[in-house]
NUFISE-783362 format. One record per residue (C-alpha): x, y, z; residue in three letters. Coordinates in nm, 2 decimals. Layout:
! residues N
R      c1      c2      c3  residuo
R       X       Y       Z      ALA
...
//
This chain:
! residues 222
R      c1      c2      c3  residuo
R    8.20   10.27    7.40      UNK
R    8.35   10.60    7.52      UNK
R    8.27   10.87    7.77      UNK
R    8.42   11.17    7.94      UNK
R    8.54   11.23    8.29      UNK
R    8.69   11.52    8.47      UNK
R    9.06   11.57    8.41      UNK
R    9.28   11.42    8.68      UNK
R    9.65   11.49    8.75      UNK
R    9.88   11.22    8.87      UNK
R   10.21   11.32    9.03      UNK
R   10.47   11.05    9.04      UNK
R   10.75   11.02    9.29      UNK
R   11.04   11.06    9.04      UNK
R   11.13   11.04    8.67      UNK
R   11.24   10.67    8.70      UNK
R   10.88   10.58    8.79      UNK
R   10.75   10.76    8.48      UNK
R   11.01   10.57    8.27      UNK
R   10.89   10.25    8.42      UNK
R   10.53   10.33    8.34      UNK
R   10.63   10.41    7.98      UNK
R   10.79   10.06    7.95      UNK
R   10.48    9.89    8.10      UNK
R   10.25   10.07    7.86      UNK
R   10.47    9.99    7.56      UNK
R   10.49    9.62    7.64      UNK
R   10.12    9.61    7.71      UNK
R   10.04    9.77    7.37      UNK
R   10.27    9.52    7.19      UNK
R   10.06    9.24    7.33      UNK
R    9.71    9.39    7.33      UNK
R    9.67    9.75    7.23      UNK
R    9.35    9.81    7.43      UNK
R    9.28    9.99    7.75      UNK
R    9.42   10.04    8.10      UNK
R    9.23   10.08    8.42      UNK
R    9.38   10.32    8.68      UNK
R    9.27   10.29    9.04      UNK
R    9.44   10.53    9.29      UNK
R    9.38   10.54    9.66      UNK
R    9.61   10.77    9.85      UNK
R    9.97   10.75    9.72      UNK
R    9.94   10.41    9.54      UNK
R    9.83   10.38    9.18      UNK
R    9.72   10.04    9.06      UNK
R    9.74   10.00    8.68      UNK
R    9.56    9.70    8.52      UNK
R    9.59    9.60    8.15      UNK
R    9.46    9.29    7.97      UNK
R    9.69    9.06    7.78      UNK
R    9.44    8.78    7.69      UNK
R    9.06    8.73    7.72      UNK
R    8.79    8.52    7.56      UNK
R    8.66    8.67    7.24      UNK
R    8.35    8.46    7.19      UNK
R    8.12    8.27    7.43      UNK
R    8.25    7.92    7.52      UNK
R    8.61    8.00    7.42      UNK
R    8.88    7.85    7.64      UNK
R    9.12    8.14    7.64      UNK
R    9.18    8.26    7.99      UNK
R    9.14    8.62    8.11      UNK
R    9.50    8.73    8.18      UNK
R    9.56    9.07    8.34      UNK
R    9.89    9.25    8.41      UNK
R    9.91    9.47    8.73      UNK
R   10.17    9.72    8.83      UNK
R   10.15    9.92    9.15      UNK
R   10.30   10.27    9.11      UNK
R   10.40   10.52    9.39      UNK
R   10.25   10.87    9.38      UNK
R   10.41   11.18    9.53      UNK
R   10.06   11.34    9.60      UNK
R    9.75   11.15    9.72      UNK
R    9.49   11.08    9.45      UNK
R    9.14   10.93    9.42      UNK
R    9.08   10.78    9.08      UNK
R    8.90   10.49    8.91      UNK
R    8.89   10.51    8.54      UNK
R    8.95   10.31    8.22      UNK
R    9.12   10.48    7.93      UNK
R    9.28   10.38    7.60      UNK
R    9.65   10.27    7.62      UNK
R    9.72   10.48    7.32      UNK
R    9.60   10.79    7.49      UNK
R    9.82   10.73    7.80      UNK
R   10.11   10.65    7.57      UNK
R   10.06   10.98    7.39      UNK
R   10.07   11.18    7.71      UNK
R   10.38   11.00    7.84      UNK
R   10.55   11.07    7.51      UNK
R   10.49   11.44    7.54      UNK
R   10.64   11.45    7.89      UNK
R   11.01   11.55    7.93      UNK
R   11.27   11.32    8.09      UNK
R   11.24   11.51    8.42      UNK
R   10.86   11.57    8.42      UNK
R   10.66   11.37    8.69      UNK
R   10.31   11.51    8.63      UNK
R   10.07   11.34    8.39      UNK
R    9.72   11.44    8.30      UNK
R    9.49   11.13    8.29      UNK
R    9.31   11.12    7.95      UNK
R    8.95   11.26    8.00      UNK
R    8.79   11.02    7.75      UNK
R    8.70   10.69    7.91      UNK
R    8.64   10.35    7.74      UNK
R    8.43   10.05    7.83      UNK
R    8.60    9.71    7.85      UNK
R    8.43    9.39    7.97      UNK
R    8.75    9.27    8.15      UNK
R    8.78    9.60    8.35      UNK
R    8.44    9.54    8.51      UNK
R    8.54    9.22    8.67      UNK
R    8.88    9.27    8.84      UNK
R    9.03    9.02    9.08      UNK
R    8.99    9.08    9.46      UNK
R    9.26    9.27    9.64      UNK
R    9.25    9.07    9.96      UNK
R    9.20    8.70   10.06      UNK
R    9.49    8.55    9.85      UNK
R    9.63    8.22    9.96      UNK
R   10.00    8.14    9.90      UNK
R   10.05    7.83    9.70      UNK
R   10.43    7.81    9.66      UNK
R   10.66    7.94    9.39      UNK
R   10.81    7.84    9.06      UNK
R   11.12    7.92    8.86      UNK
R   11.13    8.22    8.62      UNK
R   11.29    7.98    8.36      UNK
R   10.99    7.75    8.37      UNK
R   10.75    8.04    8.32      UNK
R   10.96    8.17    8.03      UNK
R   10.98    7.83    7.87      UNK
R   10.60    7.79    7.89      UNK
R   10.56    8.13    7.73      UNK
R   10.80    8.07    7.44      UNK
R   10.66    7.72    7.37      UNK
R   10.31    7.87    7.35      UNK
R   10.42    8.15    7.12      UNK
R   10.59    7.91    6.89      UNK
R   10.29    7.67    6.89      UNK
R   10.04    7.95    6.82      UNK
R   10.26    8.06    6.52      UNK
R   10.28    7.70    6.39      UNK
R    9.91    7.62    6.45      UNK
R    9.74    7.93    6.30      UNK
R    9.75    7.92    5.92      UNK
R    9.80    8.23    5.70      UNK
R    9.49    8.45    5.67      UNK
R    9.28    8.24    5.92      UNK
R    8.93    8.32    6.02      UNK
R    8.86    8.46    6.36      UNK
R    8.71    8.13    6.48      UNK
R    9.03    7.94    6.40      UNK
R    9.24    8.20    6.57      UNK
R    9.02    8.20    6.88      UNK
R    9.01    7.82    6.90      UNK
R    9.39    7.79    6.87      UNK
R    9.46    8.06    7.13      UNK
R    9.21    7.90    7.37      UNK
R    9.36    7.55    7.34      UNK
R    9.72    7.67    7.38      UNK
R    9.69    7.95    7.64      UNK
R    9.42    7.78    7.84      UNK
R    9.60    7.46    7.93      UNK
R    9.80    7.44    8.25      UNK
R   10.17    7.48    8.28      UNK
R   10.32    7.14    8.33      UNK
R   10.49    7.01    8.65      UNK
R   10.30    7.24    8.89      UNK
R   10.08    7.14    9.18      UNK
R    9.85    7.44    9.11      UNK
R    9.67    7.49    8.78      UNK
R    9.83    7.80    8.62      UNK
R    9.73    7.86    8.26      UNK
R   10.01    7.90    8.00      UNK
R    9.85    8.23    7.92      UNK
R    9.97    8.36    8.25      UNK
R   10.32    8.27    8.16      UNK
R   10.28    8.46    7.83      UNK
R   10.16    8.76    8.03      UNK
R   10.46    8.75    8.27      UNK
R   10.70    8.71    7.98      UNK
R   10.54    8.97    7.75      UNK
R   10.53    9.24    8.02      UNK
R   10.89    9.18    8.13      UNK
R   10.80    9.07    8.48      UNK
R   11.05    8.78    8.49      UNK
R   11.40    8.82    8.64      UNK
R   11.67    8.56    8.61      UNK
R   11.72    8.38    8.94      UNK
R   11.39    8.50    9.09      UNK
R   11.12    8.26    9.19      UNK
R   10.77    8.41    9.12      UNK
R   10.51    8.34    9.39      UNK
R   10.18    8.16    9.31      UNK
R    9.87    8.27    9.49      UNK
R    9.50    8.18    9.44      UNK
R    9.17    8.33    9.53      UNK
R    8.86    8.15    9.41      UNK
R    8.88    8.12    9.03      UNK
R    9.17    8.36    9.01      UNK
R    9.54    8.27    9.01      UNK
R    9.82    8.52    9.06      UNK
R   10.19    8.51    8.96      UNK
R   10.38    8.77    9.15      UNK
R   10.73    8.90    9.10      UNK
R   10.93    9.20    9.21      UNK
R   10.83    9.36    8.88      UNK
R   10.46    9.31    8.88      UNK
R   10.17    9.07    8.90      UNK
R    9.99    8.85    8.64      UNK
R    9.63    8.76    8.73      UNK
R    9.45    8.49    8.54      UNK
R    9.11    8.32    8.54      UNK
R    8.99    8.03    8.33      UNK
R    8.64    8.08    8.18      UNK
R    8.36    7.85    8.27      UNK
R    8.28    7.64    7.97      UNK
R    7.91    7.55    7.95      UNK
//
């Protein structure tokens, strides 16, 4: 479902920030070419994308979101959800020194964008190694490839994804779904030697690194 909103201009602090956003959008589209929710308040822009989500009722696939916070040169007030492809197109048309982007006026409706995790109230639950996260992601990717047959039906794909990405990463005191590891790996949020932080808030779990945040929530299976 699409709609229209007034055109909004975002002014980033420098071209490196724009290049970083291009990379984030490109990685997000490679994993799930869907939508991005922009929320701006003052000089900070929060950009949410969805890496994984349940496709059918009762599926075990977790909701996994990627979040980058981006500095703005000029204060802005914005809350909109637009297609990743539209943002990618605008970024592609900007020069290497341009720092002004027009937000696409056509909005889209995504179920995940309507239930974002809370911003406050997170509880620190320790940390983990980037190598452990990457290993969990690579193992899951390999297992999905080995489990899903050629030309499978949607039900088989959804079931396999749910079973693999919904299970917890081993050897952790906190339940963190393997899908969160996939999100951190796919978005390039892992850095060698860095220990990502684990935080929880109700049903939400967050993996935070210097490069971004991955937020995950296991669905309630009735």
